[in-house]
C-alpha positions as CSV (number, residue, x, y, z in Angstrom):
1,X,-6.9,-21.1,12.9
2,X,-9.6,-21.0,9.9
3,X,-8.1,-17.3,8.6
4,X,-4.5,-19.2,8.1
5,X,-6.3,-22.1,6.5
6,X,-8.3,-19.9,4.4
7,X,-5.0,-18.0,3.2
8,X,-3.3,-21.3,2.2
9,X,-6.6,-22.2,0.2
10,X,-6.7,-18.7,-1.6
11,X,-3.1,-18.6,-2.4
12,X,-3.5,-22.1,-3.8
13,X,-6.5,-21.0,-5.9
14,X,-5.0,-17.5,-7.2
15,X,-1.8,-19.9,-8.6
16,X,-4.6,-21.2,-10.9
17,X,-6.9,-17.8,-11.0
18,X,-4.5,-15.3,-10.7
19,X,-6.7,-12.5,-12.0
20,X,-9.6,-13.4,-9.5
21,X,-10.1,-9.6,-7.8
22,X,-13.0,-11.5,-5.6
23,X,-10.4,-14.0,-4.2
24,X,-7.8,-11.4,-3.6
25,X,-10.3,-9.2,-1.7
26,X,-11.0,-12.3,0.2
27,X,-7.4,-12.8,0.9
28,X,-6.9,-9.2,2.0
29,X,-9.9,-9.6,4.5
30,X,-8.0,-12.8,5.8
31,X,-4.8,-11.4,6.3
32,X,-6.5,-8.4,7.9
33,X,-8.3,-10.6,10.5
34,X,-4.9,-12.1,11.4
35,X,-3.5,-8.5,11.7
36,X,-1.3,-8.8,8.9
37,X,-1.2,-5.5,7.5
38,X,1.6,-6.1,5.0
39,X,-0.2,-9.1,3.3
40,X,-3.8,-7.2,3.7
41,X,-2.3,-4.4,1.7
42,X,-0.7,-6.4,-0.8
43,X,-3.5,-8.2,-1.6
44,X,-5.8,-5.4,-1.8
45,X,-3.2,-3.5,-3.9
46,X,-3.5,-6.8,-6.3
47,X,-7.4,-6.7,-6.1
48,X,-7.8,-3.0,-7.1
49,X,-5.5,-3.1,-10.0
50,X,-8.0,-5.7,-11.4
51,X,-11.1,-3.8,-10.2
52,X,-11.6,-0.4,-9.7
53,X,-14.4,-0.6,-7.1
54,X,-14.5,2.6,-4.8
55,X,-15.0,0.3,-1.6
56,X,-12.1,-1.9,-2.4
57,X,-9.9,1.2,-2.8
58,X,-11.1,2.2,0.4
59,X,-10.1,-1.2,1.9
60,X,-6.7,-0.7,0.3
61,X,-6.1,2.6,1.6
62,X,-7.0,1.5,4.9
63,X,-4.5,-1.4,4.5
64,X,-1.9,0.9,3.3
65,X,-2.3,3.4,6.4
66,X,-2.1,0.5,8.9
67,X,1.1,-1.0,7.1
68,X,2.4,2.3,7.7
69,X,2.8,2.9,3.8
70,X,1.8,6.4,4.2
71,X,2.9,7.6,0.5
72,X,0.9,5.1,-1.0
73,X,-1.9,5.4,1.4
74,X,-2.1,9.2,0.9
75,X,-2.1,8.8,-3.0
76,X,-5.1,6.2,-2.8
77,X,-7.0,8.5,-0.4
78,X,-6.2,11.6,-2.8
79,X,-7.8,9.6,-5.6
80,X,-10.9,8.8,-3.5
81,X,-11.0,12.4,-2.6
82,X,-11.1,13.7,-6.3
83,X,-14.1,11.7,-6.6
84,X,-16.1,13.0,-3.6
85,X,-14.8,16.3,-2.2
86,X,-17.4,16.2,0.5
87,X,-16.2,12.8,2.1
88,X,-15.0,14.2,5.7
89,X,-13.5,10.6,6.8
90,X,-11.2,10.8,3.8
91,X,-10.4,14.3,4.4
92,X,-9.5,13.6,8.0
93,X,-7.4,10.4,7.5
94,X,-5.5,12.4,4.8
95,X,-4.8,14.9,7.3
96,X,-3.6,12.1,9.8
97,X,-1.3,11.2,6.9
98,X,-0.1,14.4,6.6
99,X,0.6,14.9,10.0
100,X,2.5,11.9,10.5
101,X,4.7,13.2,7.5
102,X,5.1,16.2,9.1
103,X,3.2,18.1,6.4
104,X,1.7,20.4,9.2
105,X,0.0,23.1,6.7
106,X,-1.5,20.5,4.5
107,X,-2.9,18.5,7.7
108,X,-4.3,21.7,9.0
109,X,-5.8,22.6,5.7
110,X,-7.5,19.3,5.2
111,X,-8.7,19.5,8.6
112,X,-10.4,22.7,8.2
113,X,-11.9,21.5,4.9
114,X,-13.5,18.7,6.9
115,X,-14.4,20.9,9.9
116,X,-16.3,23.4,7.5
117,X,-18.6,20.4,6.7
118,X,-19.1,19.1,10.1
119,X,-17.9,21.8,12.8
120,X,-18.6,19.9,15.7
121,X,-16.9,16.5,14.8
122,X,-14.9,16.0,18.3
123,X,-12.4,13.5,16.3
124,X,-11.4,16.4,14.0
125,X,-11.0,18.9,16.7
126,X,-9.0,16.5,18.2
127,X,-6.8,15.8,15.4
128,X,-6.5,19.6,14.7
129,X,-5.2,19.9,18.7
130,X,-2.6,16.9,17.7
131,X,-1.4,19.1,14.7
132,X,-0.9,22.1,17.1
133,X,0.8,19.7,19.2
134,X,3.2,18.2,16.6
135,X,4.2,21.7,15.0
136,X,5.0,22.7,18.6
137,X,2.3,25.5,19.0
138,X,1.7,24.3,22.5
139,X,-0.7,26.9,23.8
140,X,-2.8,26.3,20.7
141,X,-3.2,22.6,21.3
142,X,-3.7,22.9,25.0
143,X,-6.7,25.4,24.3
144,X,-8.1,23.1,21.8
145,X,-7.8,20.2,24.1
146,X,-9.5,22.0,27.0
147,X,-12.3,23.1,24.4
148,X,-13.2,19.8,23.6
149,X,-13.4,19.0,27.8
150,X,-15.2,21.9,28.3
151,X,-17.8,21.6,25.6
152,X,-18.3,17.9,26.3
153,X,-19.0,18.7,30.0
154,X,-22.1,17.1,31.5
155,X,-23.2,15.5,34.6
156,X,-22.7,11.7,33.8
157,X,-20.7,10.1,31.2
158,X,-20.8,6.6,29.5
159,X,-17.9,4.5,29.3
160,X,-16.8,6.1,25.8
161,X,-17.3,9.5,26.8
162,X,-14.9,8.7,29.6
163,X,-12.3,7.5,27.6
164,X,-12.5,10.3,25.5
165,X,-12.3,12.8,28.4
166,X,-9.3,10.9,29.9
167,X,-7.5,10.9,26.3
168,X,-8.1,15.0,26.3
169,X,-6.6,15.2,29.9
170,X,-3.7,13.0,29.0
171,X,-2.8,15.3,26.0
172,X,-3.0,18.2,27.7
173,X,-0.6,16.8,30.2
174,X,1.8,15.5,27.5
175,X,1.6,18.8,25.5
176,X,2.5,20.6,28.8
177,X,5.3,18.3,29.2
178,X,6.7,19.0,25.9
179,X,6.3,22.8,26.2
180,X,8.3,22.6,29.7
181,X,11.2,20.6,28.1
182,X,10.9,23.0,25.0
183,X,11.2,25.9,27.3
184,X,13.9,24.5,29.3
185,X,16.3,23.5,26.3
186,X,15.6,27.1,25.0
187,X,17.2,28.7,28.3
């Protein structure tokens, strides 16, 4: 595998030139292409410490998120958001982190901020329905998914649209199942 060889070569180079942010970034890219999220996050973290490049910080945040290092990823995304309050993608990723950390109010607030900038964004609205689901607001979640289905209805669909609609239906089924289990547990 060429990426594994590249990693070995880059690590050898970095023993001689440990302050090479470009080599560290390339190392992170190689780890990413191999699916080694920990290696990628660690390499990007070292590179970002040497070079405060916004694109590099974005790569670091993504790698930390992919490695499930949510606290660290959240901090990097919050720094990115401080510099650009209008970045909908960063707001969405922060909301996803907050949801996974069960910080539902913060997740909802961040998604609503993003939706004020892009009210028709299906991905943001999907994430909001997931927050409702995870928070136990089953009716609101189902309503959110059903609204997405209704608003995306048309006579023909491409493959991506078919997958999205299938995902909406699947989520509605999951939420209804959760609601039934929750109701049965209370009775």
